[in-house]
LUMSEMAR-138616 format. One line per 8 residues: number of its first residue (from 1); their letters; for each residue x, y, z of C-alpha. Coordinates in steps of 0.1 Angstrom, whole numbers, plus 5000, padded with zeros to 4 digits. Layout:
// residues N
NUM> A> X Y Z ~ ...
//
This chain:
// residues 769
1> MLHSSFIS> 5000 5000 5000 ~ 5013 5035 4991 ~ 5011 5059 5020 ~ 5006 5096 5018 ~ 5037 5102 5040 ~ 5065 5083 5056 ~ 5094 5087 5080 ~ 5129 5088 5065
9> KSNGTKFP> 5151 5060 5076 ~ 5182 5081 5076 ~ 5172 5110 5098 ~ 5136 5106 5108 ~ 5123 5135 5087 ~ 5088 5133 5076 ~ 5084 5138 5038 ~ 5053 5142 5017
17> SFASANAT> 5044 5112 4994 ~ 5050 5118 4957 ~ 5038 5087 4941 ~ 5041 5095 4905 ~ 5017 5086 4877 ~ 5042 5062 4863 ~ 5037 5037 4892 ~ 5004 5024 4903
25> LSSFRASS> 5000 4992 4921 ~ 4983 4967 4898 ~ 4983 4931 4908 ~ 5000 4905 4928 ~ 5007 4874 4907 ~ 5027 4842 4909 ~ 5048 4826 4882 ~ 5069 4795 4879
33> HFQMGLKW> 5092 4806 4851 ~ 5121 4817 4872 ~ 5153 4798 4862 ~ 5162 4790 4898 ~ 5131 4767 4898 ~ 5115 4789 4925 ~ 5081 4805 4924 ~ 5084 4840 4911
41> SKIAFSSS> 5058 4863 4926 ~ 5054 4898 4911 ~ 5037 4930 4920 ~ 5032 4950 4888 ~ 5033 4987 4888 ~ 5022 5005 4856 ~ 5014 5039 4843 ~ 4988 5027 4818
49> SGQRLSSK> 4951 5034 4824 ~ 4943 4998 4818 ~ 4954 4985 4852 ~ 4955 4948 4858 ~ 4936 4944 4891 ~ 4932 4913 4912 ~ 4897 4900 4911 ~ 4897 4901 4949
57> ARSRVKHR> 4909 4937 4951 ~ 4889 4969 4954 ~ 4909 5000 4945 ~ 4906 5036 4953 ~ 4930 5060 4934 ~ 4937 5096 4947 ~ 4954 5121 4924 ~ 4975 5151 4934
65> TANVYGRQ> 5002 5170 4916 ~ 5037 5178 4930 ~ 5069 5193 4916 ~ 5095 5165 4915 ~ 5130 5172 4901 ~ 5117 5204 4885 ~ 5088 5187 4866 ~ 5051 5182 4874
73> ARERVLEE> 5043 5147 4884 ~ 5009 5133 4892 ~ 5007 5115 4925 ~ 4986 5084 4928 ~ 4979 5067 4961 ~ 4965 5033 4955 ~ 4949 5015 4984 ~ 4940 4978 4980
81> EASEMAEA> 4916 4962 5003 ~ 4900 4928 5009 ~ 4929 4907 4996 ~ 4952 4887 5017 ~ 4978 4889 4990 ~ 4976 4926 4988 ~ 4980 4929 5026 ~ 5015 4916 5022
89> TPSFKIFP> 5023 4942 4995 ~ 5052 4965 5004 ~ 5048 5003 5003 ~ 5069 5025 4981 ~ 5071 5061 4970 ~ 5082 5064 4934 ~ 5098 5094 4915 ~ 5107 5098 4879
97> GQAFPLGA> 5144 5096 4888 ~ 5174 5109 4870 ~ 5194 5097 4840 ~ 5229 5098 4856 ~ 5248 5080 4870 ~ 5238 5048 4851 ~ 5232 5018 4873 ~ 5218 5018 4908
105> SEVDNGIN> 5228 5047 4929 ~ 5218 5062 4962 ~ 5203 5097 4960 ~ 5186 5119 4985 ~ 5152 5106 4976 ~ 5161 5069 4977 ~ 5176 5044 4952 ~ 5179 5056 4916
113> FAIFSQHA> 5179 5031 4887 ~ 5191 5042 4852 ~ 5197 5021 4821 ~ 5204 5029 4785 ~ 5184 5015 4757 ~ 5181 5034 4724 ~ 5156 5012 4707 ~ 5135 4999 4736
121> TAVTLCLS> 5097 5007 4735 ~ 5090 4994 4771 ~ 5112 4990 4801 ~ 5102 4974 4834 ~ 5123 4974 4866 ~ 5121 4941 4885 ~ 5131 4939 4922 ~ 5135 4911 4946
129> LPQRGELD> 5133 4920 4983 ~ 5145 4888 5002 ~ 5149 4884 5039 ~ 5182 4897 5051 ~ 5207 4870 5058 ~ 5188 4845 5038 ~ 5210 4823 5017 ~ 5184 4818 4990
137> MLAGGMIE> 5185 4854 4976 ~ 5155 4849 4954 ~ 5129 4836 4979 ~ 5113 4870 4983 ~ 5096 4872 4949 ~ 5099 4900 4924 ~ 5082 4934 4921 ~ 5078 4951 4888
145> FSLDPNLN> 5077 4988 4879 ~ 5067 4997 4844 ~ 5085 5029 4833 ~ 5066 5056 4815 ~ 5086 5069 4785 ~ 5070 5103 4791 ~ 5082 5106 4827 ~ 5109 5080 4831
153> KTGDIWHI> 5131 5086 4801 ~ 5157 5112 4792 ~ 5171 5108 4758 ~ 5178 5071 4755 ~ 5182 5066 4792 ~ 5153 5051 4812 ~ 5152 5059 4849 ~ 5132 5056 4881
161> CIEDLPRS> 5138 5065 4918 ~ 5123 5044 4946 ~ 5121 5056 4981 ~ 5123 5034 5012 ~ 5141 5005 4995 ~ 5167 4986 5016 ~ 5202 5000 5011 ~ 5215 4965 5004
169> NVLYGYRI> 5204 4929 4998 ~ 5181 4938 4970 ~ 5183 4920 4936 ~ 5172 4938 4905 ~ 5170 4934 4867 ~ 5150 4946 4838 ~ 5124 4934 4813 ~ 5128 4952 4781
177> DGPKDWDK> 5107 4952 4749 ~ 5112 4967 4715 ~ 5111 4960 4678 ~ 5112 4924 4667 ~ 5130 4930 4635 ~ 5159 4906 4635 ~ 5170 4917 4601 ~ 5176 4952 4616
185> GHRFDSNN> 5197 4938 4644 ~ 5171 4937 4672 ~ 5167 4908 4697 ~ 5142 4921 4722 ~ 5123 4896 4744 ~ 5104 4909 4774 ~ 5103 4874 4789 ~ 5139 4877 4800
193> VLIDPYAK> 5149 4895 4832 ~ 5182 4912 4823 ~ 5213 4922 4843 ~ 5220 4960 4844 ~ 5252 4965 4825 ~ 5262 4990 4852 ~ 5254 4967 4881 ~ 5284 4969 4904
201> LVEGRRNF> 5277 4935 4919 ~ 5260 4904 4905 ~ 5244 4876 4925 ~ 5238 4841 4912 ~ 5247 4807 4926 ~ 5269 4810 4957 ~ 5295 4782 4952 ~ 5317 4775 4922
209> GDAKHKLS> 5306 4744 4903 ~ 5275 4738 4924 ~ 5256 4715 4901 ~ 5224 4717 4921 ~ 5220 4753 4909 ~ 5234 4748 4874 ~ 5207 4769 4858 ~ 5206 4797 4883
217> KFLGTYDF> 5196 4832 4873 ~ 5220 4861 4876 ~ 5208 4895 4888 ~ 5223 4928 4898 ~ 5226 4939 4934 ~ 5240 4969 4953 ~ 5254 4976 4987 ~ 5251 5011 5003
225> DSLPFDWG> 5252 4997 5038 ~ 5289 4986 5041 ~ 5315 5011 5053 ~ 5342 5020 5028 ~ 5369 4994 5026 ~ 5399 5001 5049 ~ 5430 5001 5028 ~ 5451 5010 5059
233> EDYKLPNI> 5471 5040 5069 ~ 5504 5027 5056 ~ 5490 5014 5024 ~ 5505 5025 4991 ~ 5505 5014 4955 ~ 5536 4995 4943 ~ 5540 5018 4912 ~ 5566 4995 4897
241> PERDLVVY> 5582 5010 4866 ~ 5571 4991 4835 ~ 5607 4981 4826 ~ 5611 4963 4859 ~ 5580 4941 4858 ~ 5582 4903 4859 ~ 5547 4891 4852 ~ 5531 4859 4864
249> EMNVRAFT> 5500 4849 4845 ~ 5477 4830 4868 ~ 5441 4818 4874 ~ 5427 4826 4908 ~ 5407 4794 4912 ~ 5432 4770 4898 ~ 5460 4784 4919 ~ 5447 4769 4952
257> ADESSCLD> 5418 4747 4943 ~ 5438 4715 4946 ~ 5440 4695 4978 ~ 5477 4698 4977 ~ 5474 4735 4986 ~ 5467 4722 5021 ~ 5442 4751 5026 ~ 5409 4748 5043
265> QDIRGTYA> 5381 4737 5019 ~ 5363 4770 5022 ~ 5391 4791 5009 ~ 5405 4768 4982 ~ 5402 4784 4948 ~ 5394 4818 4962 ~ 5407 4853 4966 ~ 5415 4844 5002
273> GLIEKIPH> 5433 4813 4991 ~ 5456 4834 4968 ~ 5464 4856 4998 ~ 5477 4825 5017 ~ 5501 4817 4989 ~ 5517 4851 4984 ~ 5549 4837 5000 ~ 5552 4814 4970
281> LLELGINA> 5551 4844 4947 ~ 5577 4862 4967 ~ 5600 4832 4967 ~ 5596 4828 4930 ~ 5606 4865 4925 ~ 5578 4879 4903 ~ 5564 4914 4911 ~ 5532 4914 4891
289> VELLPVFE> 5503 4889 4887 ~ 5482 4889 4856 ~ 5449 4874 4867 ~ 5428 4854 4842 ~ 5393 4870 4840 ~ 5378 4879 4874 ~ 5347 4896 4861 ~ 5314 4877 4868
297> FDEFEFQR> 5310 4847 4845 ~ 5289 4815 4845 ~ 5311 4785 4848 ~ 5281 4762 4838 ~ 5274 4780 4805 ~ 5284 4749 4785 ~ 5259 4728 4804 ~ 5227 4748 4797
305> RPNPRDHM> 5218 4725 4767 ~ 5230 4691 4753 ~ 5262 4696 4732 ~ 5296 4681 4728 ~ 5310 4703 4755 ~ 5283 4698 4781 ~ 5307 4680 4805 ~ 5329 4711 4808
313> INTWGYST> 5331 4737 4834 ~ 5345 4771 4823 ~ 5375 4777 4846 ~ 5393 4804 4825 ~ 5364 4829 4826 ~ 5366 4843 4791 ~ 5329 4848 4789 ~ 5319 4879 4807
321> INFFAPMS> 5284 4885 4821 ~ 5291 4919 4836 ~ 5321 4943 4833 ~ 5319 4958 4868 ~ 5313 4929 4892 ~ 5340 4907 4906 ~ 5335 4870 4901 ~ 5314 4862 4932
329> RYGSGGGG> 5322 4825 4934 ~ 5359 4833 4938 ~ 5349 4846 4972 ~ 5353 4821 5001 ~ 5326 4802 5019 ~ 5297 4810 4995 ~ 5295 4845 5009 ~ 5279 4861 4979
337> AVSASREF> 5287 4892 4958 ~ 5292 4917 4986 ~ 5315 4895 5005 ~ 5335 4885 4974 ~ 5339 4922 4965 ~ 5354 4929 4999 ~ 5376 4898 4997 ~ 5389 4908 4963
345> KEMVKALH> 5400 4941 4979 ~ 5417 4922 5007 ~ 5436 4902 4980 ~ 5447 4934 4962 ~ 5458 4950 4995 ~ 5478 4919 5005 ~ 5495 4917 4971 ~ 5503 4954 4972
353> GAGIEVIL> 5517 4950 5007 ~ 5540 4924 4993 ~ 5551 4947 4965 ~ 5532 4928 4938 ~ 5511 4947 4912 ~ 5477 4934 4900 ~ 5470 4933 4863 ~ 5436 4920 4851
361> DVVYNHTN> 5430 4901 4819 ~ 5398 4918 4806 ~ 5375 4906 4779 ~ 5357 4934 4762 ~ 5357 4918 4727 ~ 5326 4896 4734 ~ 5303 4885 4761 ~ 5287 4852 4774
369> EADDKHPY> 5256 4858 4752 ~ 5269 4835 4724 ~ 5253 4835 4690 ~ 5219 4836 4674 ~ 5217 4798 4671 ~ 5221 4791 4708 ~ 5218 4825 4726 ~ 5224 4828 4763
377> TTSFRGID> 5206 4861 4769 ~ 5215 4877 4802 ~ 5220 4914 4795 ~ 5232 4933 4765 ~ 5215 4912 4738 ~ 5181 4919 4753 ~ 5187 4955 4763 ~ 5198 4968 4729
385> NKVYYMVD> 5215 4942 4707 ~ 5219 4966 4678 ~ 5239 4990 4699 ~ 5260 4966 4720 ~ 5270 4941 4693 ~ 5283 4944 4658 ~ 5256 4933 4634 ~ 5257 4928 4596
393> LNNEGQLL> 5227 4948 4583 ~ 5235 4936 4548 ~ 5231 4900 4559 ~ 5197 4899 4577 ~ 5211 4915 4608 ~ 5233 4886 4617 ~ 5259 4890 4645 ~ 5294 4895 4633
401> NFSGCGNT> 5319 4872 4649 ~ 5355 4885 4652 ~ 5359 4869 4686 ~ 5354 4833 4677 ~ 5327 4831 4704 ~ 5296 4840 4685 ~ 5293 4877 4690 ~ 5315 4908 4689
409> FNCNHPVV> 5311 4937 4713 ~ 5306 4970 4695 ~ 5335 4987 4713 ~ 5337 5019 4693 ~ 5300 5028 4695 ~ 5300 5059 4717 ~ 5277 5043 4744 ~ 5296 5010 4745
417> MELILDSL> 5330 5029 4746 ~ 5318 5049 4776 ~ 5307 5017 4793 ~ 5341 5001 4788 ~ 5359 5033 4801 ~ 5336 5034 4831 ~ 5343 4998 4838 ~ 5380 5003 4837
425> RNWVVEYH> 5378 5034 4859 ~ 5357 5015 4884 ~ 5384 4988 4887 ~ 5411 5014 4892 ~ 5392 5036 4917 ~ 5373 5010 4936 ~ 5397 4980 4936 ~ 5431 4998 4931
433> IDGFRFDL> 5440 4977 4900 ~ 5474 4985 4885 ~ 5468 4975 4849 ~ 5449 4956 4822 ~ 5456 4930 4795 ~ 5430 4933 4768 ~ 5420 4900 4753 ~ 5418 4899 4715
441> ASVLCRGT> 5424 4936 4716 ~ 5423 4939 4678 ~ 5385 4937 4681 ~ 5387 4970 4700 ~ 5403 4985 4668 ~ 5372 4978 4646 ~ 5345 5002 4637 ~ 5308 4995 4643
449> DGSPLGAP> 5306 4977 4609 ~ 5337 4955 4618 ~ 5361 4973 4595 ~ 5396 4981 4610 ~ 5402 5016 4621 ~ 5435 5035 4619 ~ 5429 5055 4651 ~ 5403 5036 4671
457> PLIRAIAK> 5385 5060 4695 ~ 5384 5035 4724 ~ 5421 5027 4722 ~ 5429 5064 4721 ~ 5405 5072 4750 ~ 5421 5045 4772 ~ 5456 5058 4764 ~ 5446 5094 4773
465> DATLSRCK> 5423 5088 4802 ~ 5434 5106 4834 ~ 5422 5079 4858 ~ 5439 5052 4838 ~ 5471 5072 4834 ~ 5490 5052 4861 ~ 5480 5019 4847 ~ 5498 4994 4825
473> IIAEPWDC> 5478 4988 4794 ~ 5486 4957 4774 ~ 5470 4945 4741 ~ 5467 4910 4728 ~ 5471 4924 4693 ~ 5451 4900 4672 ~ 5416 4887 4669 ~ 5398 4857 4653
481> GGLYLVGS> 5390 4878 4622 ~ 5426 4879 4611 ~ 5435 4914 4623 ~ 5471 4908 4634 ~ 5486 4939 4648 ~ 5518 4928 4666 ~ 5542 4957 4663 ~ 5516 4979 4647
489> FPNWDRWA> 5488 4982 4673 ~ 5476 5018 4676 ~ 5494 5029 4708 ~ 5498 5066 4714 ~ 5531 5056 4730 ~ 5512 5040 4759 ~ 5501 5006 4748 ~ 5523 4976 4753
497> EWNGKYRD> 5517 4944 4734 ~ 5518 4906 4739 ~ 5546 4899 4715 ~ 5534 4869 4696 ~ 5565 4870 4673 ~ 5587 4867 4703 ~ 5570 4835 4714 ~ 5572 4820 4679
505> DLRRFIKG> 5608 4829 4672 ~ 5621 4818 4705 ~ 5603 4784 4703 ~ 5617 4778 4668 ~ 5653 4787 4677 ~ 5655 4768 4710 ~ 5641 4736 4694 ~ 5667 4739 4666
513> DPGMKGAF> 5648 4751 4636 ~ 5673 4763 4609 ~ 5676 4800 4599 ~ 5663 4814 4632 ~ 5695 4828 4648 ~ 5689 4864 4635 ~ 5653 4864 4646 ~ 5663 4851 4680
521> ATRVSGSA> 5689 4878 4684 ~ 5663 4905 4675 ~ 5638 4892 4700 ~ 5661 4889 4730 ~ 5675 4924 4723 ~ 5640 4940 4726 ~ 5623 4935 4692 ~ 5634 4969 4679
529> DLYRKNKR> 5621 4960 4644 ~ 5586 4961 4660 ~ 5587 4987 4687 ~ 5614 5012 4678 ~ 5588 5037 4666 ~ 5579 5072 4679 ~ 5585 5071 4716 ~ 5579 5034 4722
537> KPYHSVNF> 5603 5015 4745 ~ 5616 4979 4748 ~ 5591 4974 4777 ~ 5562 4979 4753 ~ 5571 4943 4743 ~ 5556 4918 4767 ~ 5578 4888 4760 ~ 5564 4853 4766
545> VIAHDGFT> 5571 4817 4755 ~ 5540 4803 4773 ~ 5506 4817 4781 ~ 5473 4802 4794 ~ 5461 4791 4759 ~ 5485 4767 4743 ~ 5509 4742 4757 ~ 5525 4745 4792
553> LRDLVSYN> 5563 4748 4791 ~ 5566 4711 4800 ~ 5542 4701 4772 ~ 5560 4723 4748 ~ 5590 4700 4751 ~ 5570 4668 4754 ~ 5545 4669 4726 ~ 5546 4674 4688
561> FKHNEANG> 5509 4675 4686 ~ 5479 4687 4706 ~ 5459 4661 4725 ~ 5425 4678 4731 ~ 5402 4648 4730 ~ 5389 4655 4765 ~ 5374 4688 4752 ~ 5346 4670 4733
569> EGGNDGSN> 5353 4687 4699 ~ 5370 4658 4682 ~ 5404 4674 4686 ~ 5393 4703 4663 ~ 5398 4730 4689 ~ 5431 4746 4699 ~ 5460 4758 4678 ~ 5478 4734 4654
577> DNFSWNCG> 5508 4757 4651 ~ 5527 4752 4684 ~ 5563 4751 4672 ~ 5569 4724 4698 ~ 5593 4694 4700 ~ 5588 4663 4721 ~ 5625 4656 4724 ~ 5622 4622 4708
585> FEGETDNV> 5590 4607 4723 ~ 5554 4618 4723 ~ 5541 4624 4758 ~ 5551 4609 4792 ~ 5581 4586 4792 ~ 5605 4569 4816 ~ 5635 4574 4793 ~ 5660 4593 4815
593> DIIALRFR> 5678 4609 4786 ~ 5646 4623 4771 ~ 5635 4636 4805 ~ 5669 4652 4810 ~ 5668 4669 4776 ~ 5633 4682 4782 ~ 5642 4698 4815 ~ 5673 4713 4799
601> QMKNFHLA> 5651 4728 4772 ~ 5627 4742 4798 ~ 5657 4759 4815 ~ 5669 4772 4781 ~ 5635 4788 4774 ~ 5633 4803 4809 ~ 5669 4818 4808 ~ 5663 4833 4773
609> LMVSQGVP> 5630 4849 4786 ~ 5646 4864 4817 ~ 5676 4879 4799 ~ 5656 4895 4771 ~ 5650 4932 4769 ~ 5613 4940 4775 ~ 5588 4927 4801 ~ 5590 4889 4807
617> MMLMGDEY> 5557 4870 4814 ~ 5556 4834 4826 ~ 5526 4810 4832 ~ 5516 4797 4866 ~ 5528 4762 4871 ~ 5558 4764 4847 ~ 5580 4770 4877 ~ 5576 4733 4886
625> GHTRYGNN> 5568 4718 4852 ~ 5530 4715 4852 ~ 5516 4693 4825 ~ 5482 4692 4808 ~ 5492 4660 4790 ~ 5492 4677 4756 ~ 5459 4696 4759 ~ 5465 4730 4745
633> NSYGHDTA> 5430 4744 4751 ~ 5421 4733 4787 ~ 5396 4761 4794 ~ 5368 4737 4805 ~ 5385 4714 4830 ~ 5381 4722 4867 ~ 5406 4694 4876 ~ 5443 4688 4882
641> LNNFQWQQ> 5447 4693 4844 ~ 5446 4731 4852 ~ 5450 4732 4890 ~ 5484 4741 4905 ~ 5500 4711 4921 ~ 5517 4722 4953 ~ 5550 4703 4953 ~ 5584 4719 4949
649> SDHFRFFS> 5612 4707 4927 ~ 5647 4714 4917 ~ 5632 4730 4886 ~ 5615 4756 4908 ~ 5648 4765 4924 ~ 5663 4772 4889 ~ 5633 4793 4879 ~ 5633 4813 4910
657> EVIHYRQK> 5671 4820 4910 ~ 5671 4832 4874 ~ 5642 4856 4881 ~ 5659 4871 4911 ~ 5691 4874 4891 ~ 5673 4894 4865 ~ 5659 4917 4892 ~ 5694 4924 4905
665> HRVFSHEN> 5709 4933 4871 ~ 5697 4963 4853 ~ 5715 4952 4821 ~ 5684 4931 4813 ~ 5659 4959 4815 ~ 5672 4989 4795 ~ 5650 5019 4793 ~ 5659 5024 4756
673> FLDRSDVT> 5667 5001 4728 ~ 5703 4986 4727 ~ 5730 5003 4707 ~ 5765 4992 4699 ~ 5778 5003 4733 ~ 5753 4981 4751 ~ 5759 4947 4733 ~ 5786 4929 4714
681> WHEDNWDN> 5775 4900 4691 ~ 5802 4873 4689 ~ 5790 4863 4655 ~ 5802 4863 4619 ~ 5779 4836 4606 ~ 5745 4854 4605 ~ 5736 4843 4570 ~ 5742 4806 4575
689> PDSKFLAF> 5707 4790 4581 ~ 5724 4759 4595 ~ 5741 4779 4623 ~ 5721 4774 4655 ~ 5746 4789 4680 ~ 5745 4825 4693 ~ 5768 4842 4718 ~ 5768 4879 4729
697> TLHDKGGG> 5780 4901 4757 ~ 5758 4927 4775 ~ 5778 4957 4788 ~ 5769 4974 4820 ~ 5779 5011 4820 ~ 5791 5005 4856 ~ 5818 4981 4843 ~ 5801 4948 4848
705> EIYLAFNA> 5796 4924 4818 ~ 5774 4894 4812 ~ 5782 4868 4786 ~ 5755 4846 4772 ~ 5756 4817 4748 ~ 5728 4795 4734 ~ 5734 4763 4716 ~ 5705 4748 4697
713> HDFFVKVS> 5727 4722 4679 ~ 5726 4685 4688 ~ 5764 4686 4693 ~ 5789 4703 4716 ~ 5802 4737 4705 ~ 5836 4748 4718 ~ 5834 4786 4719 ~ 5861 4812 4725
721> IPPAPPKR> 5853 4834 4755 ~ 5862 4871 4751 ~ 5886 4886 4776 ~ 5870 4899 4808 ~ 5872 4936 4815 ~ 5904 4948 4833 ~ 5907 4936 4869 ~ 5878 4912 4865
729> RWFRVVDT> 5874 4875 4858 ~ 5846 4854 4843 ~ 5824 4834 4867 ~ 5799 4808 4856 ~ 5765 4815 4869 ~ 5743 4793 4847 ~ 5749 4761 4827 ~ 5716 4745 4819
737> NLASPDDF> 5734 4712 4811 ~ 5744 4707 4847 ~ 5721 4692 4873 ~ 5708 4712 4902 ~ 5722 4729 4922 ~ 5752 4734 4898 ~ 5729 4746 4870 ~ 5726 4780 4888
745> VGEGVPGI> 5752 4793 4912 ~ 5744 4829 4922 ~ 5779 4838 4934 ~ 5794 4823 4903 ~ 5820 4795 4898 ~ 5855 4807 4890 ~ 5881 4791 4867 ~ 5866 4799 4834
753> GSTYNVAP> 5893 4797 4807 ~ 5895 4811 4772 ~ 5871 4785 4758 ~ 5840 4768 4770 ~ 5824 4736 4757 ~ 5787 4743 4754 ~ 5767 4711 4755 ~ 5739 4703 4729
761> YSSILLEA> 5707 4721 4736 ~ 5720 4741 4764 ~ 5729 4776 4774 ~ 5754 4794 4797 ~ 5756 4827 4815 ~ 5789 4841 4827 ~ 5794 4872 4848 ~ 5825 4893 4849
769> K> 5835 4900 4885
//
């Protein structure tokens, strides 16, 4: 029942009731269509004159006028009598609301809701008011408010303000209707309750992989009750110079989900679990984590219908539901969205306290909503498909697919661009994130019709944005439509890139492909052929041999072919171009010689990565030799195939020591590209494709020198060692042919003569002391 006055919760002030004409209580109904399998009861509010009234209800409507937000609004007070259902109806005062900010916001008059839809003809706000503390967040039913386009719309933004709503623990979404013309790009369906794109938190099932709630619905929520997060008086951002980064690509869940983590069950695979394992990261020596997607996603999206992948659970998260909300099921103990948000901040605070920056892998190129054949409509598709996605109006309005996932986010549409910028700013301001790696970033360089742009507005805006100015911004400079931009990604001297050519050239040289010596030298010296343009620097090349998609380092030296049968696609998924070598046998083996060669190759790759100019990035698990048994596309396995196995090894020791050595020697992280005074190449055989040996000396302006040699031949190479600088001698720090602990000796081993016999498939590092 709507009252003529009420007492403000915040200060006890009595306000007049302004129940506008756009909201009259209509009926109280029950429906069984909610995807949680729960009864969905609704109270419908409408501005239409044809109200739907319960047959048991008698209504009396009073009209007044009042000036609300500078406009005249008719007040309606609807009193329902003689209905037991109506007696349970909550009371609200409703205002036209305001267009900004988008999303749910707290204003003087209550909670304001605002959502963009250019092509919608009808918008209905749906609310659920569950009992506080109730685990089943949807038991309270839903209340609907139909928005009047004459009162609740400013431009293309629909809005409403509701007084006396709880300041937290409310779920909300929208029903939106509009044109049904698929050939014009529209996909409206008012049967769906849609997530607000600007929802800062999203609620769904509470526990990751909980099959009992496989088909759960996701809805937005808000929290205006909690106190601001306490970052601490001594808290400060790491602010690590880009040139000094050593990046560790990792998955929050997979890092601690395994029993071998020895963590309590409630915190395995969570933000809290990651906090517990920060000592491992410090021992390894990295100073930045690049987290696989932590935006809300549905791990059961493959299981919503029968298909060859319906046994899979999405553990990588490249299927975003909402761009503002942290993944709620990475929170511990099934605590829900609000708790997960706070725990995420605790994780960032703890990592920063350890001197480790946090970079997020963000997916703005597509969403979870799939394609037209099997759509999974949760938000954008039903709100305004023609705006949020690229559609081909010359081909019956079909979705364009440059992401390989069925849809392509329309990133350079002005509204979508602002959404992305607002999302990024939110992560920086609210969660103190230090940088972003943009998945399939070439999509962000396409116009609304999918054509490549020379100066993409979104890419420029990110580079120039004041809030993002302190952040590292990294592009994966390709997409599934063939727009390969390694070395030519629009950058405004700000954007770094995942250097895919570095990965390919290092793999080919280390495994012994002919004719790769020159390319190898170019890559380890900073890829000047790609990045020596304008004001770009060596650190704009993010160097990597291994990333989440593709072989692990151990599999790179153990398999010639991918083995993806477990993925359910007949081995057709995953890349066929891996530049891998199994060292003589496909897969696991007991042959001690092959095992020794494989571990030697792994050390060669790691040493080359850590002595290269640019920013090195390694994959979680490579420090101990994790295997996925040849699966190079393991996104759907919530098992030991992806989960970190918590056992240490001699291999870990080598990895850690080499990383720490890089951190101590500035010669590996020059601010500018190398010139002749920085490096001497001990080589006169560049043009011989059969030469697979490369040696060079890096010169430290302070007088120190480091000699490196890489032998990709299958025979020993006896190499002449150049004279050490005056009053110094050469000490052997690394020889990957030696067993641990002799393969790395930090203080160096003296006695190096004028020659050194470099073993097959091995590398050495000498330091002049």
